[in-house]
Every structure is written in structure tokens, then in C-alpha cells.
C-alpha positions as a Markdown table, in Angstrom:
| # | Residue | x | y | z |
|---|---|---|---|---|
| 1 | Unk | -158.6 | 15.3 | -42.4 |
| 2 | Unk | -154.3 | 15.3 | -42.9 |
| 3 | Unk | -153.3 | 13.8 | -46.1 |
| 4 | Unk | -150.1 | 13.2 | -47.1 |
| 5 | Unk | -148.9 | 12.8 | -50.8 |
| 6 | Unk | -145.8 | 11.0 | -49.6 |
| 7 | Unk | -145.7 | 7.4 | -47.6 |
| 8 | Unk | -142.7 | 9.0 | -45.9 |
| 9 | Unk | -142.4 | 11.5 | -43.3 |
| 10 | Unk | -140.4 | 13.1 | -40.9 |
| 11 | Unk | -140.0 | 15.6 | -37.8 |
| 12 | Unk | -137.7 | 16.8 | -35.3 |
| 13 | Unk | -137.6 | 18.9 | -32.8 |
| 14 | Unk | -134.4 | 20.3 | -30.9 |
| 15 | Unk | -134.4 | 19.7 | -26.5 |
| 16 | Unk | -134.1 | 23.6 | -25.4 |
| 17 | Unk | -133.4 | 24.4 | -21.7 |
| 18 | Unk | -131.3 | 21.6 | -20.9 |
| 19 | Unk | -130.2 | 22.6 | -17.9 |
| 20 | Unk | -133.4 | 23.5 | -16.5 |
| 21 | Unk | -136.5 | 20.5 | -16.0 |
| 22 | Unk | -136.0 | 17.8 | -18.4 |
| 23 | Unk | -139.0 | 16.4 | -17.9 |
| 24 | Unk | -140.9 | 19.7 | -19.4 |
| 25 | Unk | -138.5 | 20.7 | -21.8 |
| 26 | Unk | -138.7 | 17.0 | -23.3 |
| 27 | Unk | -142.3 | 16.6 | -23.0 |
| 28 | Unk | -142.3 | 19.9 | -25.1 |
| 29 | Unk | -140.0 | 18.4 | -27.7 |
| 30 | Unk | -141.6 | 16.0 | -28.2 |
| 31 | Unk | -145.0 | 17.4 | -28.6 |
| 32 | Unk | -144.2 | 19.5 | -31.2 |
| 33 | Unk | -142.1 | 17.2 | -33.1 |
| 34 | Unk | -145.3 | 15.0 | -32.9 |
| 35 | Unk | -147.5 | 17.7 | -33.6 |
| 36 | Unk | -145.6 | 18.2 | -36.5 |
| 37 | Unk | -146.0 | 14.9 | -37.9 |
| 38 | Unk | -149.9 | 14.2 | -37.8 |
| 39 | Unk | -150.5 | 17.5 | -39.2 |
| 40 | Unk | -149.5 | 15.8 | -42.3 |
| 41 | Unk | -151.2 | 12.0 | -41.9 |
| 42 | Unk | -153.1 | 10.6 | -38.6 |
| 43 | Unk | -152.1 | 7.6 | -36.2 |
| 44 | Unk | -153.6 | 5.1 | -38.1 |
| 45 | Unk | -151.9 | 5.8 | -41.2 |
| 46 | Unk | -148.8 | 5.0 | -39.8 |
| 47 | Unk | -147.2 | 1.3 | -40.2 |
| 48 | Unk | -144.1 | 2.0 | -38.2 |
| 49 | Unk | -142.2 | 4.8 | -36.3 |
| 50 | Unk | -138.7 | 5.1 | -36.5 |
| 51 | Unk | -137.2 | 7.3 | -33.5 |
| 52 | Unk | -134.0 | 8.7 | -33.1 |
| 53 | Unk | -132.9 | 10.7 | -29.6 |
| 54 | Unk | -130.0 | 12.2 | -27.4 |
| 55 | Unk | -130.0 | 10.8 | -24.2 |
| 56 | Unk | -130.2 | 14.3 | -23.2 |
| 57 | Unk | -134.3 | 14.2 | -23.1 |
| 58 | Unk | -135.8 | 12.7 | -20.0 |
| 59 | Unk | -136.7 | 8.7 | -21.2 |
| 60 | Unk | -139.6 | 8.2 | -19.2 |
| 61 | Unk | -141.2 | 11.7 | -20.9 |
| 62 | Unk | -140.5 | 10.1 | -23.7 |
| 63 | Unk | -142.7 | 6.7 | -23.7 |
| 64 | Unk | -145.4 | 8.8 | -22.1 |
| 65 | Unk | -145.7 | 11.2 | -25.1 |
| 66 | Unk | -145.4 | 7.8 | -27.9 |
| 67 | Unk | -147.8 | 6.1 | -25.6 |
| 68 | Unk | -150.3 | 8.5 | -25.7 |
| 69 | Unk | -150.6 | 9.2 | -29.0 |
| 70 | Unk | -148.9 | 5.6 | -30.5 |
| 71 | Unk | -150.0 | 3.1 | -28.3 |
| 72 | Unk | -151.0 | 0.7 | -31.3 |
| 73 | Unk | -148.6 | 1.9 | -33.9 |
| 74 | Unk | -145.1 | -0.3 | -33.9 |
| 75 | Unk | -142.5 | 1.9 | -32.6 |
| 76 | Unk | -139.0 | 0.9 | -32.8 |
| 77 | Unk | -135.6 | 3.9 | -32.3 |
| 78 | Unk | -132.5 | 4.0 | -30.4 |
| 79 | Unk | -130.9 | 6.8 | -28.5 |
| 80 | Unk | -128.0 | 8.8 | -31.3 |
| 81 | Unk | -124.7 | 10.2 | -31.0 |
| 82 | Unk | -126.1 | 13.0 | -33.0 |
| 83 | Unk | -129.2 | 13.1 | -35.3 |
| 84 | Unk | -130.9 | 14.5 | -38.3 |
| 85 | Unk | -133.6 | 15.7 | -40.7 |
| 86 | Unk | -132.8 | 17.4 | -43.8 |
| 87 | Unk | -131.4 | 20.6 | -42.1 |
| 88 | Unk | -127.8 | 19.4 | -40.9 |
| 89 | Unk | -126.6 | 17.8 | -37.8 |
| 90 | Unk | -128.1 | 18.5 | -34.7 |
| 91 | Unk | -127.5 | 17.8 | -31.4 |
| 92 | Unk | -129.8 | 16.9 | -28.1 |
| 93 | Unk | -132.9 | 16.4 | -30.6 |
| 94 | Unk | -135.4 | 13.9 | -31.5 |
| 95 | Unk | -136.0 | 12.5 | -34.9 |
| 96 | Unk | -139.6 | 10.7 | -35.8 |
| 97 | Unk | -139.5 | 8.8 | -39.0 |
| 98 | Unk | -142.7 | 7.6 | -40.4 |
| 99 | Unk | -143.4 | 5.0 | -42.7 |
| 100 | Unk | -146.8 | 5.0 | -44.0 |
| 101 | Unk | -149.4 | 2.6 | -44.7 |
| 102 | Unk | -150.2 | 3.5 | -48.1 |
| 103 | Unk | -146.6 | 1.8 | -49.1 |
| 104 | Unk | -145.1 | -0.3 | -46.3 |
| 105 | Unk | -146.2 | -3.1 | -44.4 |
| 106 | Unk | -143.5 | -3.6 | -41.3 |
| 107 | Unk | -142.9 | -7.0 | -38.8 |
| 108 | Unk | -140.6 | -6.3 | -35.5 |
| 109 | Unk | -139.2 | -8.4 | -33.0 |
| 110 | Unk | -137.3 | -7.4 | -30.1 |
| 111 | Unk | -134.3 | -9.5 | -29.2 |
| 112 | Unk | -133.9 | -8.7 | -24.7 |
| 113 | Unk | -130.5 | -10.9 | -24.8 |
| 114 | Unk | -128.5 | -9.9 | -27.8 |
| 115 | Unk | -125.5 | -11.6 | -26.2 |
| 116 | Unk | -127.3 | -14.9 | -26.1 |
| 117 | Unk | -128.4 | -15.0 | -30.1 |
| 118 | Unk | -127.5 | -18.1 | -31.9 |
| 119 | Unk | -128.5 | -19.4 | -35.7 |
| 120 | Unk | -131.3 | -21.2 | -34.2 |
| 121 | Unk | -132.7 | -18.4 | -32.3 |
| 122 | Unk | -132.1 | -16.2 | -34.9 |
| 123 | Unk | -133.7 | -18.8 | -37.7 |
| 124 | Unk | -136.8 | -19.0 | -35.9 |
| 125 | Unk | -137.0 | -15.0 | -35.2 |
| 126 | Unk | -136.8 | -14.2 | -39.0 |
| 127 | Unk | -139.1 | -17.0 | -40.1 |
| 128 | Unk | -141.7 | -15.6 | -37.3 |
| 129 | Unk | -141.2 | -12.0 | -39.1 |
| 130 | Unk | -142.0 | -13.4 | -42.1 |
| 131 | Unk | -144.7 | -14.9 | -41.5 |
| 132 | Unk | -145.8 | -12.1 | -39.8 |
| 133 | Unk | -145.4 | -10.2 | -42.9 |
| 134 | Unk | -146.8 | -12.5 | -45.2 |
| 135 | Unk | -150.3 | -12.5 | -43.0 |
| 136 | Unk | -150.1 | -8.3 | -43.9 |
| 137 | Unk | -149.0 | -8.5 | -47.4 |
| 138 | Unk | -147.2 | -10.5 | -50.2 |
| 139 | Unk | -143.5 | -9.4 | -51.1 |
| 140 | Unk | -141.2 | -10.3 | -53.4 |
| 141 | Unk | -137.8 | -10.6 | -51.7 |
| 142 | Unk | -136.4 | -7.6 | -53.7 |
| 143 | Unk | -138.8 | -5.6 | -52.3 |
| 144 | Unk | -138.0 | -6.8 | -48.7 |
| 145 | Unk | -135.4 | -4.9 | -46.5 |
| 146 | Unk | -134.3 | -5.6 | -42.6 |
| 147 | Unk | -133.7 | -3.1 | -40.4 |
| 148 | Unk | -131.7 | -3.3 | -37.0 |
| 149 | Unk | -130.7 | -1.3 | -34.0 |
| 150 | Unk | -128.4 | -3.0 | -31.5 |
| 151 | Unk | -126.7 | -1.4 | -28.2 |
| 152 | Unk | -123.8 | 0.2 | -29.1 |
| 153 | Unk | -121.6 | -0.6 | -25.7 |
| 154 | Unk | -123.0 | -4.0 | -25.8 |
| 155 | Unk | -120.0 | -5.5 | -27.9 |
| 156 | Unk | -122.0 | -7.7 | -29.5 |
| 157 | Unk | -122.8 | -7.0 | -32.7 |
| 158 | Unk | -120.6 | -9.4 | -35.0 |
| 159 | Unk | -122.3 | -12.0 | -33.1 |
| 160 | Unk | -126.2 | -10.9 | -33.7 |
| 161 | Unk | -124.9 | -10.3 | -37.7 |
| 162 | Unk | -122.6 | -13.8 | -38.0 |
| 163 | Unk | -126.5 | -15.2 | -36.8 |
| 164 | Unk | -128.4 | -13.4 | -38.8 |
| 165 | Unk | -126.5 | -13.2 | -42.0 |
| 166 | Unk | -127.9 | -16.5 | -42.6 |
| 167 | Unk | -131.7 | -16.2 | -42.0 |
| 168 | Unk | -133.0 | -13.8 | -44.6 |
| 169 | Unk | -131.3 | -15.1 | -47.7 |
| 170 | Unk | -131.0 | -12.4 | -49.9 |
| 171 | Unk | -133.2 | -9.7 | -48.9 |
| 172 | Unk | -130.5 | -6.6 | -48.0 |
| 173 | Unk | -130.0 | -6.1 | -44.0 |
| 174 | Unk | -128.5 | -2.9 | -42.3 |
| 175 | Unk | -128.4 | -0.8 | -39.0 |
| 176 | Unk | -126.6 | 1.1 | -36.8 |
| 177 | Unk | -125.5 | 0.9 | -33.2 |
| 178 | Unk | -127.2 | 3.4 | -30.5 |
| 179 | Unk | -124.9 | 6.2 | -29.1 |
| 180 | Unk | -125.0 | 8.5 | -26.2 |
| 181 | Unk | -123.5 | 11.6 | -27.3 |
| 182 | Unk | -120.4 | 10.2 | -27.3 |
| 183 | Unk | -120.5 | 10.0 | -23.4 |
| 184 | Unk | -119.7 | 6.4 | -23.3 |
| 185 | Unk | -121.8 | 5.1 | -20.1 |
| 186 | Unk | -125.3 | 3.6 | -21.7 |
| 187 | Unk | -126.6 | 3.2 | -24.8 |
| 188 | Unk | -130.9 | 2.8 | -25.7 |
| 189 | Unk | -133.4 | 0.8 | -27.8 |
| 190 | Unk | -137.0 | 1.9 | -27.6 |
| 191 | Unk | -139.6 | -0.1 | -28.7 |
| 192 | Unk | -143.1 | -0.4 | -28.3 |
| 193 | Unk | -143.1 | 1.9 | -25.2 |
| 194 | Unk | -140.2 | 0.5 | -23.9 |
| 195 | Unk | -136.9 | 1.4 | -22.7 |
| 196 | Unk | -133.9 | -1.3 | -23.0 |
| 197 | Unk | -130.3 | -2.2 | -23.0 |
| 198 | Unk | -128.4 | -5.0 | -23.8 |
| 199 | Unk | -131.1 | -5.7 | -26.8 |
| 200 | Unk | -131.2 | -5.7 | -30.5 |
| 201 | Unk | -134.4 | -4.8 | -32.4 |
| 202 | Unk | -135.6 | -6.5 | -35.7 |
| 203 | Unk | -137.5 | -5.1 | -38.5 |
| 204 | Unk | -138.7 | -6.7 | -41.7 |
| 205 | Unk | -140.4 | -4.4 | -43.8 |
| 206 | Unk | -142.2 | -4.4 | -47.3 |
| 207 | Unk | -142.7 | -2.4 | -49.8 |
| 208 | Unk | -143.5 | -1.5 | -53.8 |
| 209 | Unk | -142.0 | 1.6 | -53.4 |
| 210 | Unk | -138.3 | 1.4 | -55.4 |
| 211 | Unk | -135.2 | 1.4 | -52.9 |
| 212 | Unk | -131.7 | 0.4 | -52.5 |
| 213 | Unk | -129.7 | -0.8 | -49.5 |
| 214 | Unk | -126.0 | 0.8 | -49.7 |
| 215 | Unk | -123.5 | 2.0 | -47.9 |
| 216 | Unk | -120.2 | 4.2 | -48.6 |
| 217 | Unk | -117.2 | 5.1 | -46.7 |
| 218 | Unk | -114.3 | 7.7 | -48.1 |
| 219 | Unk | -110.8 | 5.2 | -47.4 |
| 220 | Unk | -108.8 | 6.3 | -50.6 |
| 221 | Unk | -105.2 | 4.4 | -50.2 |
| 222 | Unk | -103.9 | 2.2 | -47.4 |
| 223 | Unk | -100.6 | 3.2 | -45.8 |
| 224 | Unk | -99.2 | 0.6 | -43.4 |
| 225 | Unk | -100.0 | -3.1 | -42.2 |
| 226 | Unk | -99.7 | -3.9 | -38.5 |
| 227 | Unk | -100.3 | -6.9 | -36.6 |
| 228 | Unk | -102.5 | -7.1 | -33.2 |
| 229 | Unk | -99.5 | -9.0 | -31.0 |
| 230 | Unk | -101.8 | -8.6 | -27.6 |
| 231 | Unk | -105.6 | -8.2 | -27.6 |
| 232 | Unk | -108.6 | -8.9 | -25.2 |
| 233 | Unk | -111.1 | -10.2 | -28.0 |
| 234 | Unk | -114.2 | -10.0 | -25.4 |
| 235 | Unk | -113.7 | -6.8 | -24.9 |
| 236 | Unk | -112.5 | -5.4 | -28.2 |
| 237 | Unk | -108.9 | -4.2 | -26.6 |
| 238 | Unk | -106.0 | -3.8 | -28.5 |
| 239 | Unk | -102.5 | -3.8 | -26.0 |
| 240 | Unk | -100.3 | -4.8 | -28.8 |
| 241 | Unk | -99.5 | -3.2 | -32.0 |
| 242 | Unk | -96.3 | -5.2 | -33.4 |
| 243 | Unk | -95.3 | -6.2 | -30.5 |
| 244 | Unk | -95.0 | -2.3 | -29.2 |
| 245 | Unk | -97.5 | -0.7 | -26.8 |
| 246 | Unk | -100.5 | 0.0 | -28.7 |
| 247 | Unk | -101.4 | 3.2 | -28.0 |
| 248 | Unk | -97.8 | 4.5 | -28.6 |
| 249 | Unk | -97.6 | 2.8 | -32.0 |
| 250 | Unk | -100.3 | 4.5 | -32.8 |
| 251 | Unk | -99.8 | 7.8 | -32.1 |
| 252 | Unk | -96.4 | 7.2 | -33.2 |
| 253 | Unk | -97.5 | 6.0 | -36.4 |
| 254 | Unk | -99.4 | 9.2 | -37.1 |
| 255 | Unk | -97.2 | 11.7 | -35.7 |
| 256 | Unk | -99.5 | 12.9 | -32.7 |
| 257 | Unk | -98.3 | 12.5 | -28.6 |
| 258 | Unk | -100.7 | 9.6 | -26.5 |
| 259 | Unk | -102.0 | 12.5 | -24.6 |
| 260 | Unk | -103.1 | 14.1 | -27.7 |
| 261 | Unk | -105.3 | 11.5 | -28.8 |
| 262 | Unk | -108.9 | 11.4 | -29.1 |
| 263 | Unk | -112.0 | 10.7 | -31.4 |
| 264 | Unk | -111.1 | 14.2 | -33.4 |
| 265 | Unk | -107.9 | 12.3 | -34.1 |
| 266 | Unk | -109.6 | 8.9 | -34.9 |
| 267 | Unk | -112.1 | 10.2 | -37.0 |
| 268 | Unk | -108.9 | 11.0 | -39.3 |
| 269 | Unk | -106.5 | 8.4 | -38.7 |
| 270 | Unk | -108.4 | 5.3 | -38.8 |
| 271 | Unk | -107.2 | 1.5 | -38.7 |
| 272 | Unk | -108.9 | -0.8 | -41.1 |
| 273 | Unk | -109.3 | -4.8 | -41.8 |
| 274 | Unk | -109.0 | -6.1 | -45.7 |
| 275 | Unk | -112.1 | -8.5 | -45.9 |
| 276 | Unk | -113.2 | -10.0 | -49.6 |
| 277 | Unk | -110.8 | -7.2 | -51.0 |
| 278 | Unk | -112.0 | -3.9 | -49.7 |
| 279 | Unk | -110.9 | -2.4 | -46.4 |
| 280 | Unk | -113.7 | -1.7 | -43.3 |
| 281 | Unk | -112.3 | 0.9 | -41.1 |
| 282 | Unk | -112.1 | -0.6 | -37.4 |
| 283 | Unk | -112.4 | 2.8 | -35.3 |
| 284 | Unk | -111.6 | 3.2 | -32.0 |
| 285 | Unk | -113.3 | 4.1 | -29.5 |
| 286 | Unk | -110.8 | 5.4 | -26.6 |
| 287 | Unk | -107.4 | 4.6 | -25.6 |
| 288 | Unk | -106.1 | 4.4 | -21.6 |
| 289 | Unk | -103.4 | 5.8 | -20.9 |
| 290 | Unk | -101.7 | 3.5 | -18.2 |
| 291 | Unk | -102.5 | 0.0 | -19.7 |
| 292 | Unk | -101.4 | 1.5 | -23.3 |
| 293 | Unk | -104.4 | -0.1 | -25.3 |
| 294 | Unk | -106.7 | 0.6 | -27.8 |
| 295 | Unk | -109.8 | -0.4 | -27.3 |
| 296 | Unk | -112.5 | -0.5 | -30.7 |
| 297 | Unk | -116.2 | -0.2 | -31.7 |
| 298 | Unk | -115.5 | -3.5 | -33.8 |
| 299 | Unk | -114.2 | -6.5 | -33.1 |
| 300 | Unk | -110.8 | -7.4 | -33.1 |
| 301 | Unk | -108.2 | -10.3 | -32.7 |
| 302 | Unk | -105.4 | -11.7 | -31.5 |
| 303 | Unk | -103.5 | -12.1 | -34.9 |
| 304 | Unk | -105.5 | -9.6 | -36.5 |
| 305 | Unk | -103.8 | -7.4 | -39.2 |
| 306 | Unk | -104.9 | -3.5 | -39.4 |
| 307 | Unk | -104.5 | -1.4 | -41.9 |
| 308 | Unk | -103.5 | 2.2 | -41.3 |
| 309 | Unk | -105.6 | 3.7 | -44.5 |
| 310 | Unk | -105.3 | 7.6 | -46.4 |
| 311 | Unk | -109.2 | 9.0 | -46.2 |
| 312 | Unk | -110.5 | 10.9 | -49.2 |
| 313 | Unk | -112.7 | 13.8 | -48.6 |
| 314 | Unk | -116.2 | 12.7 | -46.8 |
| 315 | Unk | -118.6 | 14.8 | -47.9 |
| 316 | Unk | -117.6 | 14.2 | -52.0 |
| 317 | Unk | -117.8 | 11.0 | -51.7 |
| 318 | Unk | -121.4 | 10.5 | -49.9 |
| 319 | Unk | -122.4 | 13.2 | -52.7 |
| 320 | Unk | -120.5 | 11.0 | -56.0 |
| 321 | Unk | -122.7 | 7.5 | -54.2 |
| 322 | Unk | -126.1 | 9.8 | -54.0 |
| 323 | Unk | -125.6 | 10.7 | -57.8 |
| 324 | Unk | -125.0 | 7.7 | -58.9 |
| 325 | Unk | -128.5 | 5.9 | -56.8 |
| 326 | Unk | -130.4 | 9.1 | -58.3 |
| 327 | Unk | -129.5 | 7.8 | -61.5 |
| 328 | Unk | -130.1 | 4.3 | -61.3 |
| 329 | Unk | -133.3 | 4.7 | -59.4 |
| 330 | Unk | -134.5 | 8.3 | -60.0 |
| 331 | Unk | -135.1 | 11.3 | -57.7 |
| 332 | Unk | -135.1 | 10.9 | -53.8 |
| 333 | Unk | -138.7 | 10.1 | -51.7 |
| 334 | Unk | -136.0 | 10.3 | -48.5 |
| 335 | Unk | -133.0 | 8.7 | -47.5 |
| 336 | Unk | -132.9 | 7.0 | -44.2 |
| 337 | Unk | -129.3 | 6.9 | -42.7 |
| 338 | Unk | -127.0 | 5.3 | -39.9 |
| 339 | Unk | -124.2 | 7.6 | -40.2 |
| 340 | Unk | -120.9 | 7.2 | -38.1 |
| 341 | Unk | -120.2 | 9.9 | -35.4 |
| 342 | Unk | -116.9 | 10.2 | -36.8 |
| 343 | Unk | -117.6 | 10.8 | -40.4 |
| 344 | Unk | -119.9 | 13.5 | -38.7 |
| 345 | Unk | -116.4 | 15.1 | -36.6 |
| 346 | Unk | -114.5 | 14.5 | -39.7 |
| 347 | Unk | -116.9 | 16.7 | -41.9 |
| 348 | Unk | -116.8 | 19.4 | -38.6 |
| 349 | Unk | -113.3 | 19.3 | -38.0 |
| 350 | Unk | -112.8 | 19.9 | -42.4 |
| 351 | Unk | -115.4 | 22.8 | -41.8 |
| 352 | Unk | -118.3 | 21.0 | -44.9 |
| 353 | Unk | -121.2 | 21.5 | -41.9 |
| 354 | Unk | -123.2 | 23.0 | -45.0 |
| 355 | Unk | -122.2 | 20.8 | -47.8 |
| 356 | Unk | -123.7 | 18.1 | -45.5 |
| 357 | Unk | -126.9 | 20.1 | -44.7 |
| 358 | Unk | -127.2 | 20.8 | -48.4 |
| 359 | Unk | -126.9 | 17.5 | -49.5 |
| 360 | Unk | -129.3 | 16.3 | -46.6 |
| 361 | Unk | -132.0 | 19.0 | -48.0 |
| 362 | Unk | -131.7 | 18.0 | -52.1 |
| 363 | Unk | -131.8 | 14.0 | -51.3 |
| 364 | Unk | -134.4 | 14.3 | -48.6 |
| 365 | Unk | -132.0 | 12.8 | -45.8 |
| 366 | Unk | -132.7 | 12.0 | -41.8 |
| 367 | Unk | -131.4 | 9.8 | -39.9 |
| 368 | Unk | -129.0 | 9.3 | -36.7 |
| 369 | Unk | -125.1 | 9.4 | -35.7 |
| 370 | Unk | -124.7 | 6.0 | -35.1 |
| 371 | Unk | -121.4 | 4.2 | -32.3 |
| 372 | Unk | -121.2 | 1.7 | -35.8 |
| 373 | Unk | -122.7 | 0.5 | -38.6 |
| 374 | Unk | -124.4 | -2.8 | -40.3 |
| 375 | Unk | -124.9 | -3.9 | -43.5 |
| 376 | Unk | -125.4 | -7.6 | -44.1 |
| 377 | Unk | -122.9 | -9.6 | -42.6 |
| 378 | Unk | -120.7 | -6.9 | -41.7 |
| 379 | Unk | -119.8 | -4.8 | -38.9 |
| 380 | Unk | -118.2 | -1.4 | -40.2 |
| 381 | Unk | -117.9 | 2.2 | -38.9 |
| 382 | Unk | -117.0 | 5.2 | -40.8 |
| 383 | Unk | -119.9 | 4.6 | -43.4 |
| 384 | Unk | -123.1 | 6.2 | -44.4 |
| 385 | Unk | -125.3 | 3.0 | -44.4 |
| 386 | Unk | -128.8 | 3.1 | -45.2 |
| 387 | Unk | -131.8 | 3.1 | -47.6 |
| 388 | Unk | -132.1 | 5.2 | -50.8 |
| 389 | Unk | -136.0 | 5.1 | -51.2 |
| 390 | Unk | -137.2 | 6.8 | -55.1 |
| 391 | Unk | -140.4 | 8.3 | -55.7 |
| 392 | Unk | -142.9 | 6.0 | -57.1 |
| 393 | Unk | -143.2 | 6.1 | -61.0 |
| 394 | Unk | -147.1 | 7.2 | -60.4 |
| 395 | Unk | -146.3 | 10.0 | -58.0 |
């Protein structure tokens, strides 16, 4: 019988031969990753299985493989814009993260129409999750966290967070928005054998293992302020900045031509909003040259003040934060992270991939690259947001 000393296990596989049969290749990748996971524990010991996967996989085959082995297990997850499991950034891969019953108790909910969420419905969902958790075990608020995933192209993160931020009280709430390998076509959630769009997943987790939810960015200094003078908030599209065509104004501001604008550029020259004395990045998703507009991953509105900010070194700021957490909590058992895909682009352009892989191995980091991250009531971009699980003092 496989026995694990850890209560957090991971495995992953890259999808090989993507130009050939996606069904059989998906089956092999999933089965190999599942076999690795179950070589360390038994299915019955897994309380929650988190799955992140590239849209290059055959979704029906993912569901089939998971159903065969995890029919009675809570399974949640989403498609991604990249994955990682302690071996550097990966593409076209699938990552499994298993929380074991020895240390974790979970209650999950699928909200199928995220655009219809309200405070009343959020309150009812939170109450049901709490009740379900209490029926399994008793935890103080400081021993609980909420993880949520959202459709990364639904444009409903702010509404979702506005509804849910009050209902869990002081329980930390974090998560990320699903990606699709930068295709910007469709993103997907996975919930107990179903692949869904336009939805959200909420998981309330209780554990007596020491942990801390955190978020880190690499904003260094503000540079210049811009006012949104024409916009369509429903599509997060800005048509004018400071009274001028938005795309042209932004390109001129950073010394580029409009034709040069791309995610690689956005990752280096972001815009941010100031809230509560702190800057939060509002990342650009795409430009429309015909309308000279910019579409964002986060909410924008008429009259909003955006600030062009200077960035520091992405990997160094993350290392500083993780060292602080290690000093506070002790050695890491594992870090689960929602890492913005624009940070990944920044790191790749800066030639820092080896630094990130070293860090992932040192701190045992696994997770996915997201189209946006959230913590409590704030939807953000270009952050690493996650949870630091410390080693139990008994181990």
C-alpha cells in the first residue's frame, strides 16, 4: 500500500506528439500523471484533486481518465495559459495537485452562471459550504481558506468578488482565471467530471497545517497618469486615454508603434490603478487597430485613472516574498500558485527561466499561469497569488 509522509502531492505530464491523435496522447499523459500520483497514495486518501491543463488536450479524454480513477473524489480545476510543477514553466501539460485527508477537509460548489451571482446567492453558497465543512470537521477561521476559479474570458471577476468578498468574513479567499494558451478563444473549468464555461468554482478548505495566503507583484514606481475618457465597461474596452485614441496614446507613451504592441510589450509596460494606497495592475488583453482601442483583463470604466508603472525584477521580488514567508512560517511543504501569464512572459524575455525553476524546486511550487488572479475582493493582473503551506512541526 503506498504511504506518503506528505499530505500534499503533485504530478504532471507534457502532451507529446500534439500534431497526431490528441485522444490517445491525452490518455497516455493523464494515465502517466495519475499513476505517478497514486504511486504515493491511495485514491481513498485524497480529499481534493486540483487539475490544470492546456487546451491542447482532448477534454473528453481528461474526463474519462479522471472518472475511471477519481469517481468518488472531489475534483476541481481549469484550463490554463501554462503550467508548472517544480520543474520550470511548462506548456501543453497537465498538472495534478492532491490534498490528502490526513491534513485537509474540503467542501466545493459549482456556480454555473457566474454572471447571475448576487450577494444573496453568494451568502447562501458560503453558508452551505461552511455547513458541509462543519459536518466533516471543526476548524477555526484561521484554519480555513477559499480557493476559486473563474472562466478567464467571462469578464465577471469583479462582480463575482464583489458578491463573495463579504460572505466569508476573515477567511482568506484567492484564486485565478482560466486561460487557453493565449489563444483568447475560450477558457474552461473542470468540476467533478464536467467541463464547463461561463462558470466559477468555489472550494472551502480546512486544515490544521500552518499556511498563509499571499500575493506579490513587482511594481516599483509610478511613472505617469492617464484618464480613461471613452470606454465600454461591459467589454473592458478603452477607446480614449487623455482624450486621444487609446492604442496610439499608449504606444506613444512607451515609445512604440501601434503595430509593435503585443503581450510581450504589455508585460513590460503595464498600466495600474491605485486602490487603498497600493497599485494593482490592469493588464491589456489585446488591441484593435481598426478602432484604436485597448481591451483589458480587469474592469475599466469612464473616468478611471490609470497609471503607467515601472516594474522591478520579477523573479527577485518573488524570492524576497518567499524568503519572508519561510522566516515567518518555517520550511515549505508546498506552495500552490496562480501565476499571471504576463509574469511568465516577462521572465522568459528576461532570460530568468532557470531562476524560476530553481525557486520552484527550492520552495516546491506548483500551479498554473492565469488570465488574472484574485485575493479577497481584488481582481489583479501580473501577480503571483497563492498559498504557502508550511511543514507541520510534527514531521
